[in-house]
C-alpha positions as CSV (number, residue, x, y, z in Angstrom):
1,M,47.0,228.9,-192.4
2,L,46.5,232.4,-190.5
3,A,49.1,233.3,-188.1
4,L,48.4,234.0,-184.6
5,K,50.5,235.8,-181.7
6,Q,52.0,233.1,-179.6
7,G,49.9,232.5,-176.4
8,L,47.1,235.1,-177.6
9,S,43.3,234.0,-177.8
10,L,41.7,233.9,-180.6
11,P,39.1,236.9,-181.2
12,T,35.6,236.7,-180.3
13,I,33.0,235.6,-182.7
14,K,29.4,235.5,-181.7
15,A,27.9,234.1,-185.0
16,V,25.7,231.0,-184.7
17,G,26.8,229.6,-187.8
18,S,24.6,228.1,-190.8
19,G,22.3,226.9,-188.5
20,G,20.7,230.4,-187.3
21,A,19.0,231.1,-184.3
22,G,17.3,227.2,-184.8
23,F,21.1,225.7,-183.4
24,E,20.8,224.0,-180.2
25,N,23.4,221.9,-178.2
26,L,21.6,220.3,-175.6
27,Y,23.1,216.3,-175.2
28,S,26.6,215.1,-174.7
29,L,28.0,211.6,-173.9
30,D,28.5,210.1,-170.4
31,F,31.5,207.8,-170.1
32,A,31.1,206.1,-166.8
33,G,34.6,204.1,-167.7
34,G,34.5,200.1,-167.4
35,T,34.0,199.3,-171.0
36,D,32.2,202.8,-172.5
37,I,33.1,203.9,-175.8
38,L,32.1,205.6,-178.8
39,D,32.8,203.4,-181.5
40,W,33.2,203.7,-185.5
41,G,34.8,201.3,-186.6
42,D,37.8,201.3,-189.2
43,K,37.2,203.7,-192.1
44,D,39.9,204.9,-194.4
45,V,38.8,208.6,-194.3
46,F,39.4,208.3,-190.4
47,T,43.2,208.5,-191.4
48,P,45.1,211.6,-192.1
49,N,45.4,212.5,-195.6
50,D,43.1,209.7,-196.9
51,S,42.0,212.1,-199.9
52,G,46.1,212.3,-200.7
53,A,45.2,216.1,-201.2
54,N,47.8,216.8,-198.9
55,R,45.7,219.7,-197.1
56,G,46.4,218.1,-193.4
57,F,44.0,216.7,-190.9
58,S,42.2,218.5,-188.0
59,L,39.7,217.5,-185.2
60,S,37.6,219.2,-182.7
61,Y,35.2,218.4,-179.5
62,W,34.2,219.5,-176.2
63,I,35.4,217.5,-173.2
64,K,34.6,217.7,-169.2
65,T,36.7,215.6,-167.0
66,T,38.8,215.1,-164.1
67,S,40.3,212.0,-165.1
68,T,43.9,211.7,-165.9
69,R,46.2,209.6,-168.1
70,Q,43.1,208.8,-170.0
71,N,42.7,208.4,-174.1
72,T,39.8,210.1,-175.2
73,I,40.4,210.0,-179.2
74,Q,42.1,207.5,-180.6
75,K,42.4,205.3,-183.7
76,Y,44.9,202.6,-182.5
77,S,45.1,199.0,-181.3
78,P,48.1,196.9,-180.3
79,V,50.1,194.7,-183.0
80,A,51.1,197.6,-185.0
81,Q,48.0,199.0,-185.8
82,V,48.7,202.5,-184.7
83,E,47.7,205.8,-186.0
84,Y,46.6,208.7,-183.7
85,V,46.0,209.3,-180.0
86,V,44.4,212.2,-178.0
87,N,45.5,212.2,-174.4
88,I,44.5,213.8,-171.1
89,G,47.8,214.1,-169.3
90,I,49.2,214.2,-166.1
91,G,47.9,217.6,-164.2
92,G,45.0,217.6,-167.2
93,A,48.1,218.6,-169.8
94,L,46.5,217.6,-173.6
95,K,49.0,215.0,-175.5
96,V,48.4,214.1,-179.1
97,T,50.9,211.1,-180.5
98,L,51.0,210.3,-184.3
99,Y,52.4,207.5,-185.5
100,G,54.3,207.2,-188.8
101,N,53.7,204.0,-191.1
102,S,52.1,201.8,-188.2
103,D,55.0,201.9,-186.0
104,I,54.9,202.6,-182.6
105,N,58.8,203.6,-183.0
106,I,58.2,206.4,-185.0
107,I,55.6,209.1,-183.6
108,Q,55.6,212.7,-183.6
109,K,54.1,214.2,-180.4
110,L,53.3,217.3,-178.5
111,I,52.1,218.0,-175.1
112,T,51.2,220.6,-173.2
113,D,53.5,222.3,-170.5
114,S,52.1,223.1,-167.1
115,S,54.7,225.0,-166.1
116,A,53.9,227.4,-168.8
117,G,51.9,230.8,-168.3
118,N,48.6,229.9,-170.4
119,F,48.8,226.5,-169.4
120,I,44.4,225.1,-169.3
121,N,44.5,221.8,-166.7
122,L,42.0,219.7,-168.8
123,A,41.0,217.5,-165.8
124,D,39.3,220.5,-163.7
125,G,36.0,219.4,-164.0
126,N,34.8,222.1,-166.3
127,W,33.8,221.8,-170.0
128,H,36.5,222.6,-172.5
129,H,36.9,223.1,-176.4
130,I,39.8,221.2,-177.7
131,I,41.0,221.6,-181.5
132,I,44.1,219.5,-182.9
133,T,45.5,220.2,-186.3
134,F,48.0,218.7,-188.4
135,D,49.7,219.7,-191.4
136,L,51.5,216.5,-192.4
137,A,55.1,217.5,-192.2
138,D,57.8,216.3,-189.7
139,A,58.6,219.5,-187.9
140,T,57.9,221.4,-184.9
141,T,55.4,223.1,-186.5
142,S,53.2,220.4,-187.7
143,I,51.1,220.2,-184.4
144,Q,49.3,223.1,-182.8
145,F,46.3,223.1,-180.3
146,W,43.6,225.6,-179.5
147,I,42.1,224.8,-176.1
148,D,39.2,227.4,-175.5
149,G,40.8,229.5,-178.1
150,V,44.0,229.6,-176.9
151,N,46.8,228.7,-179.2
152,F,49.6,226.1,-178.0
153,N,52.5,225.1,-180.3
154,A,56.3,223.9,-179.4
155,A,57.1,227.7,-179.5
156,S,54.5,228.9,-177.1
157,G,53.0,226.3,-174.1
158,A,53.7,223.1,-175.2
159,T,56.6,220.4,-175.8
160,Y,57.1,218.8,-179.3
161,T,59.5,215.8,-179.7
162,S,60.0,212.9,-182.2
163,T,61.0,209.7,-182.6
164,G,62.6,207.2,-185.3
165,T,62.5,208.8,-189.3
166,W,59.4,210.3,-190.0
167,A,56.8,208.8,-192.6
168,A,53.3,209.4,-193.2
169,V,50.5,208.0,-190.8
170,G,49.6,204.6,-192.5
171,N,46.4,203.7,-193.0
172,S,45.6,201.0,-190.4
173,T,42.7,198.6,-189.6
174,A,42.5,200.0,-186.0
175,P,39.1,201.1,-185.4
176,M,38.7,205.3,-184.2
177,T,37.0,205.5,-181.1
178,M,35.9,208.1,-178.2
179,S,37.5,206.8,-175.3
180,N,39.8,204.1,-174.4
181,S,37.2,202.3,-172.3
182,S,38.7,203.8,-168.5
183,F,38.2,207.6,-169.3
184,T,35.7,209.2,-167.1
185,G,33.8,212.2,-168.3
186,N,31.8,214.0,-170.8
187,M,32.5,214.7,-174.5
188,D,30.5,216.5,-177.2
189,E,30.4,217.7,-180.6
190,Y,33.3,215.9,-182.0
191,A,34.3,216.9,-185.9
192,I,37.2,215.7,-187.9
193,F,38.4,217.3,-191.3
194,D,40.6,216.7,-194.1
195,T,42.3,220.0,-193.7
196,V,44.2,222.5,-191.3
197,L,41.6,224.6,-189.8
198,S,42.2,228.3,-190.0
199,A,42.5,230.5,-187.1
200,S,38.8,232.0,-188.6
201,D,37.3,228.3,-189.1
202,V,39.1,227.3,-185.3
203,A,37.3,230.8,-184.1
204,S,33.9,229.8,-185.8
205,I,33.7,226.6,-184.1
206,Y,34.6,227.6,-180.3
207,N,32.1,230.7,-180.8
208,S,33.5,232.2,-177.3
209,G,32.6,228.6,-175.5
210,V,28.9,228.0,-177.0
211,P,28.7,224.9,-179.8
212,N,28.3,226.3,-183.2
213,D,26.6,224.5,-186.3
214,I,29.6,223.6,-188.0
215,S,28.4,221.9,-191.5
216,G,29.3,224.8,-193.6
217,I,33.4,224.6,-192.6
218,N,35.0,223.3,-195.9
219,Y,36.4,219.6,-196.3
220,L,34.2,218.1,-193.1
221,I,34.9,214.3,-192.8
222,G,32.5,213.8,-189.9
223,W,30.4,215.6,-187.3
224,W,28.9,213.5,-184.2
225,R,26.8,215.8,-181.7
226,N,26.5,213.2,-179.2
227,G,22.9,213.2,-178.5
228,D,21.6,216.1,-180.6
229,P,19.2,216.5,-181.7
230,T,17.0,213.7,-180.7
231,G,18.2,213.0,-177.2
232,T,18.1,209.3,-175.8
233,G,16.2,208.4,-178.8
234,A,19.4,208.3,-180.6
235,Y,20.7,205.1,-178.3
236,P,22.9,203.3,-179.9
237,T,23.7,205.0,-183.4
238,I,25.4,209.0,-182.8
239,V,24.3,209.8,-186.0
240,D,27.1,211.6,-188.6
241,Q,25.4,214.8,-189.2
242,S,28.0,215.7,-192.0
243,T,27.0,214.2,-195.4
244,N,29.2,211.5,-194.8
245,S,27.4,209.0,-193.3
246,N,29.8,207.4,-190.9
247,D,27.7,206.8,-188.0
248,G,29.4,206.1,-184.4
249,T,27.8,203.1,-181.9
250,M,27.8,203.7,-178.2
251,T,29.0,200.2,-177.0
252,H,28.5,198.8,-173.7
253,M,26.5,202.1,-173.1
254,A,22.9,202.9,-172.3
255,S,20.5,205.2,-173.7
256,G,20.6,206.9,-170.1
257,D,24.3,207.7,-171.1
258,I,23.2,210.6,-173.3
259,V,22.8,213.2,-171.1
260,T,21.8,217.1,-170.6
261,D,25.2,218.0,-169.2
262,V,26.7,220.5,-172.2
263,P,29.1,223.3,-172.8
C-alpha cells in the first residue's frame, strides 16, 4: 500500500472513472430507525479473506447522519456469530471492531480520537465518505481509515486497542446488514473489496467528494448503489453492480426509502 504522510489529505482526482461522463449518482437509502435494514444474509465472500489470497479486506460507503452509538455496517449476530462491526460512536467518531475466530473476547478495534486535530464528526448531518482497510495482521497498523480523503491510523488521529490472542476473523453464519435497526440517516454507494485498497484507489473512490464509477477497481466483491440507477423501482432489491450477483434486500422498508438526497 502506498504510504501517506500522517494526517494529510489524499491528492485530488477529478476523473469520473470507467463509467465516463454518463455516470450519475441520484439516489440513496433513508433509514428511519425502527427495524429498517438492508440485509444480504450470510455469504462466505463477505468474510475477510474468504478467498485465502491474503490480500486484505476493505469497505467503502457514504453516510449522512446525526445518529450516534449506532452500527452502520455489520456482520454480527448474538451467540458467538461475530465478524465485524462499523459504528458511529460518541461525538461522531468512527469505530471498527474486528472479532477473531467468532469470539467476542478476541478483538482488534480502531476509533477516531475526538481530541485529535484532524478529527471529523460523522454525525454532523453532512455527507461523509468512509473507507476502512484491514491487512489481516494483528498489529497497530492492521486497521486504517480514510474519512473524506483524510487518513486516520493508530499513529495519527485514532486509537487502536486489542484483546485476547488474535486469530483470523472466522466465517460465521451472521448476516451482513446495513444499519442495526436503530440507525437514522442515509447511506449510499457501499462496496467491499478482497484487498487493502491503495492510496490511489482511495483517492479515486472519494473523487473529491463526488461518488465515482468504481467497477474497474481490482478485487471488487460487491457494489451496492442504494437505488441507482432505477430509483424507487429498485425496491426491495438493491442489485449488486459488481459481477458477483450478491444482491441485498430492503427489509422493513418501503420504496419511498429510496430518496434523492445524495453526496
